C-alpha positions as CSV (number, residue, x, y, z in Angstrom):
1,M,10.3,-15.1,5.1
2,N,10.6,-14.9,1.6
3,L,11.0,-11.6,-0.2
4,R,9.1,-11.4,-3.7
5,C,11.4,-10.6,-6.5
6,L,10.8,-9.2,-10.0
7,I,13.4,-8.5,-12.7
8,V,12.6,-5.6,-15.2
9,D,16.0,-5.4,-17.7
10,D,15.3,-5.1,-21.7
11,E,19.1,-6.8,-22.0
12,Q,18.1,-11.0,-21.5
13,A,22.0,-11.8,-20.2
14,A,21.1,-9.0,-16.9
15,L,17.7,-11.3,-16.5
16,N,19.7,-14.7,-16.5
17,V,22.5,-13.6,-13.9
18,L,19.6,-11.7,-11.6
19,T,17.1,-15.5,-11.5
20,N,20.4,-17.3,-11.6
21,Y,21.6,-15.2,-7.9
22,I,18.1,-15.0,-6.9
23,S,17.7,-18.7,-7.0
24,K,20.3,-19.7,-5.1
25,T,19.5,-16.8,-2.3
26,P,17.4,-19.0,-0.1
27,F,15.0,-16.3,1.5
28,L,14.1,-15.1,-2.1
29,E,11.8,-15.9,-4.6
30,L,11.5,-14.4,-7.7
31,A,7.6,-13.7,-8.9
32,G,9.2,-12.7,-12.6
33,A,11.3,-11.3,-15.4
34,Y,10.4,-9.0,-17.9
35,T,11.9,-7.3,-20.7
36,D,8.3,-5.2,-20.8
37,P,8.5,-2.8,-18.5
38,I,4.8,-2.3,-18.6
39,A,3.9,-5.8,-18.2
40,A,5.4,-5.9,-15.4
41,L,3.7,-2.7,-13.7
42,D,1.1,-4.8,-14.8
43,V,2.1,-7.5,-11.7
44,I,3.0,-5.1,-9.8
45,N,-0.4,-3.9,-9.9
46,R,-1.8,-7.5,-9.7
47,E,0.2,-9.4,-7.3
48,H,2.0,-8.6,-4.0
49,I,6.1,-7.9,-4.9
50,D,8.5,-7.0,-2.6
51,I,11.7,-6.5,-4.3
52,V,11.9,-5.1,-8.3
53,F,15.3,-5.1,-9.8
54,L,14.9,-2.6,-12.3
55,D,17.3,-1.4,-15.3
56,I,17.2,2.5,-15.6
57,H,17.9,2.3,-19.3
58,M,15.3,1.0,-21.3
59,P,13.9,1.7,-24.7
60,E,9.9,2.3,-24.2
61,I,10.1,3.9,-20.3
62,S,12.5,5.0,-18.8
63,G,14.1,3.1,-15.3
64,L,13.5,7.2,-14.0
65,D,9.8,7.7,-15.2
66,W,8.9,3.4,-14.2
67,I,9.4,4.0,-11.1
68,K,6.9,7.1,-10.3
69,L,4.8,4.3,-11.7
70,L,5.4,2.3,-8.5
71,R,4.2,4.9,-6.0
72,G,6.0,2.7,-4.0
73,K,4.7,-0.6,-3.7
74,A,7.8,-2.4,-3.7
75,K,11.3,-1.7,-3.1
76,V,13.1,-0.7,-6.0
77,I,17.1,-2.0,-6.3
78,L,19.1,-0.4,-9.4
79,T,20.9,-2.2,-12.0
80,T,22.1,0.3,-14.0
81,A,25.4,0.5,-15.8
82,Y,25.7,4.1,-14.8
83,S,27.9,4.7,-11.8
84,Q,25.8,5.9,-8.6
85,Y,27.6,9.0,-8.5
86,A,25.7,9.5,-12.1
87,L,22.3,9.1,-10.5
88,D,23.1,11.0,-7.5
89,G,21.4,14.1,-8.8
90,Y,18.2,12.6,-9.3
91,N,15.5,12.2,-6.7
92,L,14.9,8.4,-6.9
93,D,13.3,6.2,-3.5
94,V,15.4,3.3,-4.5
95,V,17.5,0.9,-2.4
96,D,20.7,0.7,-3.5
97,Y,22.3,0.8,-6.8
98,L,23.8,-2.0,-8.7
99,L,26.5,-1.6,-10.9
100,K,26.5,-3.6,-14.5
101,P,27.8,-6.6,-14.3
102,V,27.0,-7.4,-11.2
103,P,28.9,-9.8,-8.4
104,F,26.9,-12.0,-6.8
105,D,28.6,-10.4,-2.8
106,R,27.5,-7.2,-4.2
107,F,23.8,-8.3,-5.0
108,L,23.7,-10.5,-2.1
109,H,24.2,-7.0,0.2
110,A,21.8,-5.2,-1.5
111,V,18.8,-7.5,-1.3
112,R,20.1,-8.0,3.1
113,K,18.7,-4.0,3.1
114,V,15.7,-5.0,2.2
115,Q,15.3,-8.1,4.4
116,D,17.0,-5.4,7.0
117,L,13.8,-2.7,6.3
118,V,11.2,-5.9,6.0
119,E,12.2,-7.0,9.6
120,Q,12.2,-3.5,10.9
121,K,8.4,-3.0,9.7
122,T,7.3,-6.3,10.8
123,A,8.7,-5.9,14.0
124,H,6.5,-2.9,14.7
125,V,3.3,-3.4,16.9
126,S,0.4,-3.6,13.8
127,S,-0.1,-0.1,12.0
128,L,-3.8,0.1,13.7
129,E,-3.4,-0.9,17.1
130,P,-6.8,0.0,18.9
131,A,-7.1,1.5,22.0
132,P,-9.3,0.0,24.8
133,V,-12.2,2.2,27.1
134,A,-13.5,2.0,30.3
135,V,-17.4,1.5,29.2
136,N,-20.5,0.2,29.6
137,S,-21.9,-2.6,27.9
138,S,-24.2,-0.8,25.8
139,Q,-21.3,1.4,24.8
140,P,-18.4,0.4,22.0
141,V,-15.4,-1.1,23.0
142,F,-13.1,1.2,21.4
143,D,-13.2,4.9,20.3
144,H,-10.1,5.4,19.0
145,V,-7.0,3.6,17.2
146,F,-3.3,4.1,17.2
147,V,-1.7,4.7,13.6
148,K,1.6,4.3,12.5
149,V,2.9,7.7,10.3
150,D,6.4,7.1,9.0
151,S,8.2,7.5,12.9
152,K,5.2,8.7,14.5
153,I,2.5,6.5,16.4
154,V,-0.5,8.8,15.9
155,K,-3.5,8.2,17.7
156,V,-7.0,8.9,15.6
157,R,-10.1,8.8,17.6
158,F,-13.2,6.8,15.5
159,Q,-15.3,10.0,15.7
160,D,-12.4,12.5,14.1
161,I,-12.6,9.8,11.1
162,L,-13.9,10.5,7.5
163,Y,-13.2,8.2,5.6
164,I,-10.8,5.2,4.8
165,E,-9.3,4.9,0.8
166,G,-7.3,2.1,0.3
167,L,-3.9,2.3,-1.7
168,G,-2.7,-1.2,-2.0
169,N,-0.7,-1.8,0.9
170,Y,-1.9,1.3,2.6
171,V,-4.1,3.3,3.7
172,S,-5.3,7.1,3.3
173,I,-7.5,7.9,6.1
174,F,-8.7,11.2,5.9
175,T,-9.5,12.9,9.6
176,D,-11.8,16.0,10.2
177,T,-8.4,17.6,10.5
178,G,-6.0,16.2,7.3
179,R,-5.0,13.0,6.0
180,L,-2.9,10.4,7.4
181,V,-1.5,7.3,5.5
182,T,-0.2,4.4,6.7
183,L,1.3,0.8,6.2
184,S,-2.6,-1.6,6.2
185,T,-4.8,-3.5,3.9
186,M,-8.4,-2.5,4.0
187,K,-8.2,-5.9,5.0
188,E,-6.6,-5.4,8.4
189,V,-8.4,-1.9,8.7
190,E,-11.6,-3.9,8.8
191,E,-11.2,-6.3,11.5
192,Y,-10.7,-2.9,13.4
193,L,-13.3,-1.3,12.7
194,S,-17.2,-1.9,14.3
195,D,-19.7,-1.9,11.6
196,L,-21.1,0.7,14.3
197,Y,-19.5,3.6,12.8
198,F,-18.0,2.3,9.3
199,M,-19.4,0.5,6.6
200,R,-17.3,-0.6,3.8
201,V,-19.2,1.2,0.2
202,H,-16.4,0.5,-2.3
203,R,-13.3,-1.9,-3.1
204,S,-11.2,0.9,-2.4
205,Y,-13.2,2.9,0.5
206,I,-15.1,2.9,4.3
207,V,-17.3,5.9,5.1
208,A,-18.0,6.6,8.8
209,F,-21.6,6.4,8.7
210,N,-22.0,9.1,10.7
211,K,-20.5,11.2,9.0
212,V,-23.0,10.6,6.2
213,E,-25.2,13.8,4.5
214,Y,-26.9,12.1,2.4
215,I,-27.1,9.8,-1.1
216,E,-27.8,11.1,-4.6
217,G,-27.2,8.2,-7.4
218,N,-24.2,5.9,-6.5
219,Q,-22.9,8.9,-5.1
220,I,-22.4,8.9,-1.3
221,F,-21.3,12.8,-0.3
222,L,-19.9,13.4,3.2
223,G,-20.0,17.1,3.6
224,K,-20.7,19.9,1.1
225,N,-17.1,18.5,-0.7
226,T,-16.8,15.8,0.2
227,N,-17.8,12.6,-2.7
228,I,-17.4,8.5,-2.0
229,P,-18.6,6.1,-5.1
230,L,-20.9,3.7,-4.0
231,G,-20.2,0.1,-5.2
232,E,-22.2,-2.6,-6.6
233,T,-21.0,-5.0,-4.4
234,Y,-22.0,-2.9,-1.3
235,R,-25.0,-1.3,-2.4
236,E,-27.4,-3.6,-0.7
237,K,-25.9,-3.7,2.8
238,F,-25.5,0.0,2.6
239,F,-29.1,0.9,2.4
240,K,-30.2,-1.9,4.5
241,M,-28.6,-0.1,7.3
242,L,-29.5,3.1,6.3
243,E,-33.3,2.1,6.3
244,E,-33.1,0.7,9.7
245,N,-32.2,4.4,10.6
246,M,-34.5,6.3,8.2
247,M,-37.7,7.8,10.1
248,N,-40.3,7.5,7.0
249,R,-39.3,3.7,5.4
250,K,-42.2,3.1,3.7
């Protein structure tokens, strides 16, 4: 599997060096090279990127602030004129530091680290693994899922889930007792969850239908303090199911 790379650096010479290195590495694919960090962030929000080569010192926004905006959507390798020692005081979520001028062997070592991290994730079982239960034919086939959260695999019962929020390549599962964040997409979650229990009501939200208390306008209320937006695309299907469960349909 090729890793898609993005280069963010205000120096054209640095862009050229890294572009050349990526072209010489079989498992890497260049998605873009940008001197404008804001334009690069827009690409991150629209496309899947595995690695960002990021200069820490840029005129419009610092690399440190840019990492915060990234929100974990890609692995970061810093390309900087500062030594790693000088950056140790910062709490940075980065895979490696490359000191300019970057030697090819050091570049290769850094991207191998990312490759290992990606392979470790794909080697695990899917983040959401359905668990079968012995039930009769009138009942759902599954009553819970196993969710990978950091180093743990946690059992979550369908009946405990309030709603699920999509966060790019991650989802947040909100239950009666708290919140779990796992590596998965909304599409993958939909494939595991039965329509009997759950319904997609927004591009970013899936709700447990039996947790819905009331609907007001374009807001779905789950309990007293939680409301979820109802997207126009999902409105017709949602109200169709709602009507099927109404006592006074007229």
